N, C-alpha and C positions, 0 to 999 in steps of 0.2 A: 577594641575589646579582645582580651585574649580569653578564651574558653579553656577550662578545666579538661583533663581527660575524660573523667566521667561525663560532663556534659556534651563533650564533642561525640562521646559513642552513642550517649541517649538520642542527641540531635540526629544523628546518622541513622539509628534504629527507627525514630519516630518518622523518618521521612519514606521509609519502605513502602508502607501502603499507598503513598501518593505516587510513588516510583511505579508501582504495579497498575495504578489507577491510568496515568499519564502514557504510559507505553503504546505505541499503535495509534494514538488519538492524532488529529490534525489540529494544530493550533495556528491560527493567524493572528501575526504580531505587527501591530500598528505604531509607527512613530513617525514624527514630523521631523523636518530638518533642524530644528532647536536642540533635538534630541542628540543627532550626529555631533552639533557641534560642542555639546556638554563634555567637560573634563571627565565625566563618569561613563561615557559611550564604551569604551573598551572594556570596561568590566561588563557591560551589558552583552556584548559581543561573546566575552569568556562565558558568561551565563546560557546564553543561546547555543553555544558549542556544547556545552554541557547537556543541555537538552536534547540537542541532536543525539550525543553518544548514549543517552537513556532510551532512544527510539522514538522520540516524539518525531511526528511529521510536521515541519515548519514551512511557514510560508511567511515572508518578511515583505513588509510593505511599507515603504518608505516616501516621505515628502522631500521637498526641498524648496520650500517658499523662501527662508531666509538667504539661501545661496541664489535663488533667483533673483531676488532684490539686490544682492551684492553685485552680481554681473550686470544687472540694469543698471546699477551706478556707475560702473565700470565703462559702459559702454555708451553712458549719456543716454538711456533710453527712459522717456517717461513712463513710470507706470500707470497704467489704466485700469479701473474697474468700475462695474456695473453689479448692483446687487450684490455685494461683497464676491463677487467673480471677477477673476483676472481676463481681461480683454486681451489676447495673445495675437499680435501681429507677427509678421515676418521677422523684424526685428528681437522681438521679444522672445519668439520661439527658439531663436539661436542661444537666448540665455537659458532657456529651459533645457535644451539638448545639452548644453555645456554643465550646467548645475547637476543634472539628474546623471550626467556620466560621471561627474567628479564624485558624487555622493557614492555612485554603484562602486566605483573602484576604491573608496575608502574602505567601504564595508567588506568588499571581496579581500582587500588586504589584511583587514583585521581578521577575517575569517581563516585566513591562510595561514597565520602565524604559528609557529611551533617551536618555539625557543625552548631550550632545556629548561627547568626549574619554573616553567610557566604551566597555568592550567590547561593550555592547550596544547602542550608537548604530546605529538605522535598523534592529533586528532585526525588528521588528513581529512578536513571536511571539504566538499564539492559544492559550490555555489553556482546554481543553474538561473539563466534569465533569457530574456529576447522575447520575442513577438508572442508573447502569451496572451496579452490583452488587445481585443479587437475593438477599436474606438469608432464613435461618429461624431460629428461636429453638433456642437449646441444649436448653431445657425442664429437666426436674428429673434430678439426677444425685447419686447417693447420699443421696436425700430432701432435696437444696439445690436450690432453685428459682433459677434465674439470671435469671428475669424477662427484662428487655430485651438481655441479652447473646446475640449469636447466632453463627452460622456462615454461610458462604459456601455459597449453595445453587447459583448460577450466576452467570457473568460475561457481560455483552453483547457478545459477541464483534464482531457486525455493526455496532454501534453504534461500540465504540472502533476498529474499521479503517476506518469511515467517516471519523472524525475524524484519523485517522492519516493516511488517503490524502490529507487535504486539508492535510497539512502541520502539524497543530495538535499540541501536547503534552496528553496525557490525564493528569489528575490525579484519582487515586483515594483518597478519605479513609477512614478506618477507620470507615464506616457503610455500613448496606446497608438495603434496603428490601424490604417482603414484598408479595405480591399483595393482601393484606388491608390494606394501607395503613398498617402499623407500621413504625417505625424501629428498628434494632438497632445496638447496640455492638458492632463486631466488631475483632478483633486485625489491625494491620496485615501481621503476618507472613501470616495466613490469606489477607488480600487478595491478597497480592502471591503467594504459592504459587498460588493459582487462576487468576490473571492470566498468571503464565507458562506453566501447563498450557493453559489454554483457548486463549490466543493462539499457542502453539509458538513462545515467545520465545527469541531467539538467544543473550541473557544476561541473567544476574541480577546484579546491582551492589547490594551492601549496604553501607551507610556505618555504621560503627562507632566507637567510643570510642578504641581502639587503632588502630594502622596496619593491623590484620588479623588473623589467628588466630596466637597464638603458642604457644609450648611452656612448659613449667613455669619455665624459666630466663627467660622473658620474650622470647626470641630470636623473631623474625618467621618464619613457616613460609610461606615465598613459593610452593613448589608443593606442592599437598596433592591426593591421590588420593582418590576417593569412599570406597573402602573404609577409608582413614584416619579418616574422620570419624565413624563410627559409636563408637568407643571415648571421642571426644573429647567426647560427649554427657554422660558421667560424670566428667570431670574436673574438679577444684573449681577451678581457675583460671579455667576457662571456663564458669562457671556462669551469669556476665552474657549470653554470647553463646549460650546454649543454644538460645534461640528462633530465632535467625539461623542456626546450625549446622542445626538440624531443619529449617527452610526451604530452606537450600541441598540437603540431602539428599533432601528432597521433590521439588526441582526437577530434580535430577541423575537421580533415578529415573524422572521423567517424561519425559526425553530432552533436557533442556537440557545442550549439552557442556561449556560453561565457566560458573563462576559466580566473583565477586569480591568481596572483603571490603577496602575502603578506610576510610582516617580520615576522619571528617567535620571534624577540627580542623585536619588539614594543608593548607595552601593548595597548591592544583595537583594534589592525590593522584590525582583522577579523570582528568584529563588525562594524567598521567604512567602511570598504569596502563594507560591504552588505547592509548596512543600511543608507548610507547618500550619497549623490549626487555626491560629488567629491571622495569618497573612499578614500583609504590609500596606494594601490600598484598599480599594472598594471592589465588592463584590457585587454584581448586579445578577439576579436571578429572572427568569421567565416568567415566573407565576402569574398567572393573569387573574385568578380567582382566589387568590390566597394573600393574606397579610398578617405579619405578626405585630400584635400591639400590645399594649398593657391592657388589663381588662378593666370592666365597669361594673356597676352594679347590675346593669341590662345583661350581663354576661353570666350569671349566678346559674339561671336556669341551665345554659348549654353546659356548663363546667359539671354541675350535679349530674346531667345524662352521661358524662365521659366517665367520671369517677365513682358513681355508684355501682356498676358491674363489677369494677377492681375491688370496691370495698367489701360487696359481698363474698368474693372470693377470698378475702384477707390479705389481698396484695398490698391496699392502701390503708391507712388509719380511717375509720370514719369521721367524716366531718358534717356537721349539721348544717341546714342552710344560714341560721342565726350566725356560725361561726365563719362560714364562708362570706358572708355578706359583710362582717367586721374585717375579714383578711384579704378582701377582694383586689385591695391595690399591690397585695404582694404577687398577684399572679399576672402570668404573660400567656396569651392565647394565640392559635394559629385560627383564623377565620376564613373561610371558604364560601363564597357566594352566600354571606349571611349566616353560615352555620359554623359554630365552634368545633373544630376538628383535633384539636391537641390544646394541653394546658400544661404549665408547670408553675411554679410557686419558688419565690426566694425568701427566706426568712433572715435578715441580717443580725448578726451579734456584733455590734461595732466594737466592744471593748476588746474583744478578741480579734477583731479585725477578719472575721470568716463569716460565712453565710451557709445556711441550709437549703440545698436543692431537695423540694418535696413535689408530691403529687403530679408527677410525670405521667401523662397519659394522652394515649392518641385513640381515636376512634377507630374501631376494627377495620371499617373499609377504607382507611386511609394509611395502614400500616406500610412500612417498607419503602417510603418516599422520602427517606433522611428526614423526615419532620422532626423527630426527637434530637437529632445533631443541630437543626437549626434552632429549636428552642432553647438547648444548651448553650450555643453561641450567644443568643441573646441574653439568656440567665448571665453568663459571665461577662458579657458587656456591662450589663446593669449592675453587678458586682464590683467591677473595677471602677465605675462611676462613684460609687459609693464608698470607694476606698479598701474594699476587701482585698486580701492577698490570697483567700483559698474558700473554697465552697467543700462542704462534705454533704452525704447523703446518708439514709439509712435504708436498706433494700432486703427484702427476703427472697425473691427469686429473680431479679434481674441484674445480678453480680456482675455477670459476663458483660452485659452492655456497658455498665459503667466503666468496666475495665478497659473495652474496646474504645472508651472515649478520652483515657487516659487517667482517670481514677486509679489509685492506689490503696489497697488494703490498710485500714488503720483498726485502732483500738477504743474503746469505751474513755481510755485517758486522754485521747485526741479529741474529744468533744468538748464545748464550752461547758463551763459549770452548770449553768441553768437547763441545758439540753440533757447532761448527764444525769439530773436528779429526775427529769421525765421519762429516762429511758425505761421501755417496758421490756421486762426479761423474758415475757412469756412468749412475745413475739420473737426474740431472740434474732433481731435484724443485725445485718452485717454493714459494718462502716468503712463507707469510702471517703478519701479526700483527693480533690483535684487543686494543686497549685496554679495561681493565676499569673 
């Protein structure tokens, strides 16, 4: 796809808030050996280099399972597993060392590229690795000796932070070393989880084969709450992503506010996820007690409690309980521990392929937590599912907030005919439109 001049400029300008937000933050990026072998991996490395140039502190955690399997075939070593965990004997350990070293070299070589007319020209990126992960043996489980298969004992936080403070990218392989001088084969999920916890990372980003986490029909789940992840561990269509899901759960429970799943096969998915409003994959947030859902008749009382103070101030148009009950299916709410703390409504105009965003309200005790943005994102997703191409809103006092979310000023002529007829000139509301 070739962007026009105006589109390119708009895209660059719209990315500025995200650049400011991400600068100085610590991101852990996790990808398996499958991603390394994908044709798009070179593009991922270029995007990683761009993040580094923008001041993001990066820890790359890579796997090497397909590479280990390939070397086991070459060496005629029979792979052995127990409880879906590889048993690493001495011969297998040699395969692990060879594979991990090969992947590391490949990543370092790609990050060193600086050819003219390439995105990495003049980057001069330093990649640091080494004995930054201390490991211990799994030992014997249910009578099975896992030999050189290990678990992360601790992560060298001081050493990693020193490298990050230097502007280097830290590369953590799926291997660890013990105080006794032994080498252990580790799962890269275990390494990533412990790195996130020890470094108190701001984000965990996981590269997956699919665009992100999907439902039973294959539809991408763009926004997921932590409490929705637990049942996903048992869903048959997500068994390939089971280890990644567990890593996300562990990271969120450890305090990471947001995790992302993006495709390693889609060019630019990482940048799109981090620097655009819609993203490209799945965003998983930490909210334990909050969920976004479609309102039901039982939520009418909670919505009235939210909107009545704003109606009395003249900020919102008054709605009776009867009207609200008839229109309840148009509402989306954020519920926290059984209490409705925010709401918004979408009224579609199917003929004009647009919808009205209305009745946006957040409880006074819960403002400032990006809940309005989350509601808007859910509304936009719902609008797209209904085939709408834009949404509009009428506002008297919150025009700045809508502009911050990407809405642009419009006129009465831009409203659907039915809405234009109902326009209240006494309120003199300003019109804003957001193109989806």
